[in-house]
C-alpha positions, 0 to 999 in steps of 0.5 A: 773326780766328777760323778761322770767320771768312772772310778779307776783302780790306777786312780786310787790315791791309797794304792798310789801311797802305799806303793811309793811307801814300800818302794821307799821302804825298800831302798832305806831298809837295803841302805840300812841293813849293815846296822842291823835295823830296818827303817820302822826300827830306826824310826822308833829309835829316833823318835824315842831318842829325840822326844825321850821315854813315851808309853806305848799309846804316845809312841804309837800316836806319834808313829801313826801305828796301831798299838799292836802293830807297834808292840810287834815292832818293839819286841825285837829292839827289847830282845836285842837290848836297845829299848827297855820297857819301865813303869811310867813316871807319872802313872805306874801302870803305864809302860814307858819306852826308854832307849838304852845305851846300846840302842843309842849306839846303834842308833848312831851307826845307823844314822850314817846309813839313814843319811846316806839313803836321805841323800841318794833319794834327794838326788834321784828325786830333788832336794825340793821336790823331796821337801815338798812331799815330806810336807804333803805327806804330813798334811795327808797324815794329819787329815781327818778323812771322815772321823777316821784320824787316828785310826792308824794303819798297821803299816810300819 
């Protein structure tokens, strides 16, 4: 925008991204509901399963989440026995998150729903456009907007 172009609320990048994120999250939550997992819980389990045990701080950074928000999101996973919190291997003061056998099984069940959601999304939005969107969103997540990189949102 140039200085002569008036700022309009409908041009807000943040609002557009947040609305799209809520819309997609609601869709995935609906599809994942039979597994008993919400989208954020699925993402946490999938990240831990793929990367192995991670500290809370490392997982928060990977998820681009505030540490306290992540803490709220892992509580039901721990309560339900899907993850375990244990002292770190390299630093006993750090807490590492591990996927339990029960968590791995729940994740296996949820993957079918996730694959269905992925397929439906790509059918409606287009496979190439979906790939481009993921690439753009990864670039947005990696961007530093005036020194705010790493100052994660509490959106999960």
